C-alpha positions in Angstrom: -20.9 8.9 -9.4 -20.4 11.6 -6.9 -22.7 12.8 -4.6 -23.3 16.5 -3.5 -21.5 17.4 0.0 -24.0 18.2 2.5 -23.3 19.8 5.8 -22.5 17.6 8.7 -21.2 19.6 11.6 -20.1 23.0 13.1 -17.9 23.4 15.6 -15.5 25.8 17.9 -12.0 25.6 17.2 -9.0 27.3 18.5 -7.1 28.2 15.6 -3.8 27.8 17.2 -3.8 24.8 18.8 -6.8 22.4 16.4 -5.3 19.7 14.8 -7.0 17.9 11.6 -6.2 14.6 10.6 -6.5 13.9 6.7 -6.7 9.7 6.0 -6.2 9.6 2.1 -7.2 7.0 -0.2 -5.0 4.4 -0.5 -1.4 3.0 0.5 0.8 5.7 -1.2 -1.9 8.8 -0.6 -0.5 11.4 2.0 -1.7 10.9 5.9 -1.8 12.6 9.1 -2.4 15.5 11.1 -2.0 19.2 10.1 -2.2 22.4 11.9 -5.3 24.5 10.9 -2.6 26.8 8.7 -0.6 24.3 7.3 -1.2 23.3 3.5 -2.0 19.7 3.5 0.1 17.7 0.8 -1.9 17.2 -2.8 -1.0 15.9 -6.2 1.6 18.1 -8.0 0.6 16.5 -11.4 -2.6 14.5 -13.1 -0.5 11.1 -13.3 -0.2 11.3 -9.6 -3.5 12.0 -8.9 -4.6 9.5 -10.4 -2.0 6.5 -9.3 -1.4 7.8 -5.8 -4.5 9.6 -4.9 -8.6 9.1 -5.0 -9.0 9.5 -8.5 -11.6 12.5 -9.6 -11.8 13.8 -5.8 -9.9 17.2 -6.4 -9.8 19.3 -3.5 -10.3 22.8 -3.2 -7.8 25.2 -1.7 -7.9 25.7 1.9 -9.6 22.6 2.7 -8.9 19.3 4.3 -10.4 16.0 3.0 -10.5 12.9 4.2 -11.5 9.7 2.6 -13.7 7.9 5.0 -12.1 9.1 7.9 -11.4 12.6 9.2 -10.6 13.6 12.9 -10.6 17.2 14.3 -8.9 18.0 18.1 -10.3 21.4 18.2 -7.5 22.2 20.6 -9.3 24.1 23.4 -10.5 21.2 25.8 -13.4 19.7 24.0 -13.1 16.0 22.7 -11.2 15.1 19.8 -14.2 14.1 17.0 -13.9 11.4 14.4 -16.7 11.7 11.4 -16.4 8.0 9.9 -17.9 5.6 6.8 -20.8 3.7 8.6 -20.2 1.0 5.7 -16.0 1.4 4.6 -15.7 -2.1 3.0 -18.1 -1.0 0.3 -18.9 3.3 0.6 -16.1 5.2 1.3 -17.5 9.3 1.6 -14.7 12.2 1.2 -15.1 14.1 4.3 -14.6 17.9 3.9 -13.3 20.6 6.6 -13.1 24.2 6.0 -11.9 27.0 8.8 -13.9 30.3 9.3 -12.5 32.2 11.8 -12.7 30.1 15.1 -15.1 27.3 13.8 -15.0 24.5 11.7 -17.5 23.4 9.0 -17.8 19.3 8.2 -19.4 18.4 5.1 -19.6 14.9 3.4 -20.4 13.1 0.0 -22.2 10.3 1.8 -23.5 9.3 4.6 -20.7 9.6 7.9 -21.0 8.6 11.5 -19.7 10.5 14.4 -17.2 9.2 17.4 -15.5 11.1 20.0 -12.3 10.3 22.2 -9.0 12.2 24.2 -6.7 12.3 21.4 -6.6 11.6 17.2 -5.2 8.3 17.0 -7.0 7.1 20.3 -10.3 7.5 18.4 -9.2 6.1 15.4 -7.9 3.1 16.9 -11.4 2.9 18.8 -13.3 3.1 15.4 -10.9 0.5 13.9 -11.7 -1.9 17.2 -15.4 -1.3 16.5 -14.6 -3.1 13.1 -14.1 -6.7 14.8 -11.1 -7.8 13.0 -9.4 -10.6 14.6 -5.6 -10.4 15.3 -3.0 -10.3 12.4 -1.0 -13.4 12.5 2.5 -13.1 13.7 4.4 -11.8 10.3 7.7 -13.3 8.9 11.0 -11.6 8.8 11.8 -10.8 4.6 14.7 -9.7 2.3 13.0 -8.1 -0.7 15.4 -7.3 -3.9 13.8 -4.1 -4.3 15.5 -1.4 -3.2 18.9 -2.5 -4.5 18.5 -3.9 -7.6 15.2 -2.4 -9.0 13.6 -4.0 -11.9 16.8 -4.8 -13.2 17.2 -7.7 -10.3 18.9 -11.5 -11.8 18.4 -14.9 -10.4 22.0 -15.1 -9.2 21.5 -11.2 -7.6 18.8 -14.0 -5.5 21.6 -16.4 -5.1 23.9 -14.2 -3.7 21.9 -12.5 -1.2 20.8 -16.0 -0.3 23.9 -17.2 0.5 25.1 -13.9 2.3 22.0 -14.5 5.0 23.4 -18.0 5.9 27.3 -16.0 6.0 26.0 -12.7 8.2 23.8 -15.2 10.6 20.1 -12.9 9.5 16.9 -14.2 10.7 15.2 -14.0 7.2 12.4 -15.8 7.1 11.0 -15.1 3.3 13.1 -14.6 0.3 11.2 -12.3 -1.4 11.3 -11.6 -5.6 10.6 -8.5 -6.9 9.5 -6.6 -10.1 11.7 -7.9 -12.3 11.4 -11.3 -13.2 8.2 -11.1 -15.3 8.7 -10.5 -18.8 5.9 -7.9 -18.6 3.3 -6.5 -16.2 0.1 -8.9 -17.0 2.6 -11.9 -18.2 3.6 -13.2 -14.7 4.4 -16.4 -15.7 6.8 -15.8 -18.5 10.1 -15.0 -17.2 12.6 -12.2 -18.2 15.8 -12.8 -20.0 17.1 -12.4 -16.1 15.8 -15.3 -14.9 15.9 -19.4 -15.6 14.0 -20.9 -13.8 11.1 -19.2 -11.1 10.3 -23.1 -9.6 14.0 -23.5 -9.5 14.8 -20.3 -7.1 11.9 -21.2 -5.1 13.6 -24.4 -4.2 16.9 -23.2 -3.7 15.0 -20.8 -1.1 13.6 -23.6 0.5 16.8 -25.7 0.3 18.1 -23.4 2.8 15.7 -23.5 5.2 13.8 -19.9 4.3 10.2 -19.2 2.3 9.8 -18.0 -0.8 7.9 -14.8 -1.4 7.2 -12.8 -5.0 6.0 -9.7 -6.0 3.3 -9.1 -8.6 0.7 -6.1 -9.6 -1.9 -8.6 -10.4 -4.3 -5.8 -11.5 -2.0 -4.1 -14.0 -1.4 -4.7 -17.7 1.4 -3.2 -20.1 -0.6 -2.2 -23.2 2.7 -4.4 -24.7 2.0 -7.7 -22.8 1.1 -10.6 -24.8 -2.1 -10.4 -22.2 -3.4 -7.3 -23.7 -2.8 -7.9 -27.0 -4.7 -11.5 -26.9 -7.3 -11.0 -25.1 -8.2 -7.0 -25.1 -11.6 -7.9 -24.1 -10.2 -8.7 -20.2 -9.4 -4.8 -19.8 -11.5 -2.4 -17.8 -13.0 -0.1 -20.3 -13.5 3.6 -20.4 -16.9 4.9 -21.1 -16.2 5.3 -24.6 -14.8 1.5 -25.1 -11.3 2.2 -25.1 -9.0 0.4 -22.5 -9.3 2.6 -19.1 -6.1 4.5 -18.0 -4.9 3.4 -15.3 -1.9 5.8 -15.4 1.7 5.8 -16.5 4.8 4.2 -14.5 8.0 2.4 -15.9 8.0 4.7 -19.1 4.2 3.3 -20.1 0.9 3.8 -20.0 -0.8 1.1 -17.7 -4.5 -0.5 -18.1 -6.4 -2.2 -15.7 -7.4 -6.4 -15.6 -11.3 -6.5 -15.2 -11.4 -9.6 -12.9 -15.2 -9.5 -13.4 -14.4 -11.4 -16.8 -14.9 -14.8 -15.9 -11.7 -15.4 -18.2 -9.5 -13.1 -16.8 -10.9 -14.2 -13.3 -9.7 -17.9 -14.4 -6.5 -16.2 -15.6 -5.9 -14.5 -12.3 -6.5 -18.1 -10.5 -3.9 -19.7 -12.5 -1.3 -17.4 -12.1 -1.5 -17.0 -8.8 -2.2 -21.3 -8.4 0.4 -21.7 -10.2 2.9 -19.9 -8.1 1.9 -21.3 -5.2 2.2 -24.5 -6.4 6.1 -23.7 -7.2 6.5 -23.4 -4.0 6.0 -19.3 -2.8 4.2 -18.6 0.1 4.4 -15.1 0.6 2.5 -12.7 -2.4 3.6 -8.8 -2.3 0.6 -7.6 -4.0 1.5 -4.0 -5.9 -0.5 -1.4 -7.6 -3.7 -2.2 -6.8 -5.1 0.9 -6.6 -5.8 -0.5 -10.0 -8.4 -2.8 -9.0 -10.8 -0.5 -7.5 -10.8 2.5 -10.4 -13.9 3.3 -11.8 -14.5 1.5 -15.3 -17.0 -0.4 -17.5 -16.8 -3.9 -16.5 -18.1 -7.2 -18.0 -20.3 -7.4 -14.6 -22.5 -4.1 -13.7 -20.7 -4.2 -10.3 -19.6 -1.2 -8.7 -15.3 -0.6 -8.5 -15.0 -1.6 -5.1 -17.1 -4.7 -5.0 -15.0 -5.7 -8.0 -11.5 -4.8 -5.6 -12.7 -6.9 -3.1 -13.8 -9.9 -5.5 -10.2 -9.7 -7.4 -8.7 -10.0 -4.4 -10.9 -13.1 -3.0 -9.8 -14.5 -6.3 -5.8 -14.2 -5.0 -6.7 -15.3 -1.4 -9.0 -18.6 -3.0 -5.9 -19.4 -5.1 -2.8 -18.6 -2.8 -4.8 -20.5 0.3 -5.5 -19.7 3.9 -2.0 -20.3 5.2 -0.2 -18.1 2.6 0.9 -14.6 3.4 -0.2 -11.8 1.2 0.8 -8.5 1.6 -1.1 -5.2 0.1 0.9 -2.0 -1.2 -1.2 0.9 -3.2 -4.3 -0.4 -2.0 -7.4 1.6 -1.2 -7.4 1.4 2.7 -10.7 1.2 4.0 -12.1 -1.5 1.2 -9.0 -3.5 1.9 -10.1 -4.6 5.8 -10.4 -8.0 6.2 -8.3 -9.0 3.1 -5.2 -9.0 4.1 -2.5 -9.9 6.2 -0.1 -7.1 6.0 -1.1 -3.9 4.4 2.0 -0.9 2.8 0.7 2.3 5.3 2.3 4.8 3.3 4.1 6.2 0.5 7.5 4.2 -0.8 10.7 4.6 1.3 14.0 5.7 -1.1 17.6 5.8 -0.1 17.2 9.6 -0.3 14.9 11.6 2.2 13.0 14.2 -0.2 10.0 13.2 -2.7 10.4 14.0 -6.0 8.6 17.8 -6.6 7.7 17.7 -2.9 4.8 15.4 -3.9 3.8 13.5 -0.4 2.8 10.1 -2.3 6.2 10.1 -3.9 9.0 7.6 -2.9 11.2 9.4 -0.1 12.2 8.5 3.8 10.2 12.1 4.5 6.9 11.1 3.0 6.9 7.4 4.3 7.5 8.8 7.9 4.9 11.0 7.9 2.2 8.9 6.4 3.6 6.0 8.2 3.2 7.3 11.7 -0.2 8.8 10.6 -1.4 5.5 10.2 0.2 3.7 13.3 -3.3 3.3 15.0 -3.9 0.8 12.2 -1.3 -1.7 12.8 -2.6 -4.9 15.1 -5.9 -3.8 14.6 -7.0 -4.1 11.0 -3.8 -5.9 10.0 -0.3 -5.7 10.2 1.6 -2.5 9.0 4.2 -2.3 6.6 6.7 1.0 7.0 8.1 -0.1 4.1 12.1 -1.7 3.6 15.0 -1.2 5.9 17.6 0.4 4.2 21.0 -0.3 5.9 23.8 0.3 3.9 26.3 3.2 3.4 24.9 5.0 0.6 21.4 5.6 2.1 20.5 9.1 3.3 19.7 9.4 7.3 19.5 5.8 7.3 20.0 5.8 11.0 16.9 7.8 11.3 15.1 5.6 8.9 15.9 2.8 10.8 15.0 3.9 14.0 11.0 5.0 12.1 10.7 1.2 11.4 11.5 -0.4 14.6 9.3 2.4 16.0 6.1 1.0 13.6 6.8 -2.6 15.5 5.5 -3.9 12.1 6.6 -5.5 9.4 10.7 -6.1 8.8 12.0 -6.3 5.5 15.8 -6.0 4.6 15.8 -4.5 1.1 20.1 -4.1 0.7 22.7 -6.1 -1.0 23.7 -7.7 1.8 27.7 -7.7 0.9 27.7 -4.0 0.4 26.4 -3.4 4.1 29.3 -2.0 6.6 29.7 -3.6 10.3 26.8 -1.1 11.2 24.7 -2.0 8.5 24.8 -5.8 9.6 24.4 -4.8 13.2 21.4 -3.1 12.8 19.8 -5.4 10.2 20.4 -8.6 12.2 18.6 -6.3 15.3 15.6 -5.2 13.5 15.3 -8.8 12.4 15.7 -10.7 15.7 13.4 -7.5 17.1 10.8 -8.5 14.9 10.7 -12.2 15.8 9.7 -11.8 19.3 
């Protein structure tokens, strides 16, 4: 349930020079600093509002809103202020700021604490330091199938690129198979017709001295999947008892797995135990927002408790030594659970996002939010700025490569390696090599 907004603070600001940092709810939610007269990025349709922003928290026009964190640089030389969730793992208040002439009013729908600092990224970093997380371990370098092959990836595509890494002498630690190997969302252990053997391809990757990685969206279920047909009781429910609508993507509606159901939890454990036993030890877990949606679950627990428990099941199944990357994940409730975290919307071979919505794939939104969340890197996890694409067909590939390099985070190549020209090979090699230092 949502609590009413109550006043937190009122401050003088210089309307010409003040800046407000909004922290978005999850990986793909726009996050960053705005001038007071700017219009912050907002969802342009109801589906994206559910899938990429904080569901049910519509922001009034002319209002800034951060989820658990909102910072203000008043622009008049006085300290930067940050309003922050006192218990970000379990309660994430929405924090609003409205401007009235030369002062700003802040309100929140839950408790917040206030910190001060000299600049926005600095005060956010200081808050993160206060959470006392251990430094993340070094990230491996990665090749990922997604941005070249998308859902039509085949086993032969993986083998071709595996050979090309040797030919081109690229220091890739992990070869990660993305979406497309599975029959359906939810049927993770049943192969699509484009793959022959999941264990066999992991063996081939390991035989070449590299590590095997794999993608899942562990909390999403396709209504047409075998899982949905066989176990409808494993789905999160809406208040009327029907399966909860978890968004629309891949041209179909989506359901959410209820990991508080003992049998669904056992199934999730089996999926990841099996993948780990087959030789996979790098796991990209995506669309994780679905595990934190409000709904009716088998156990009477709040959505964030269910979410953290679900990720806990995955970590237990893959073991402490496996590498776990989160994506599409509620940011603050994920602290302490992941080695690396996607901190922005998807990139793309193009700059501009669809319909101008900064939660949607594009280099511009990935750069905006990736830069806005740089403070998280090395404090909460290793930041994942999303994949490097260096092939000639990619718009402004030089600028995108520079962004990936500047973040200092996870470096993952996502090209058909044999399609790279001389610049593409050299840049890919340089960024992968730099990430290993």
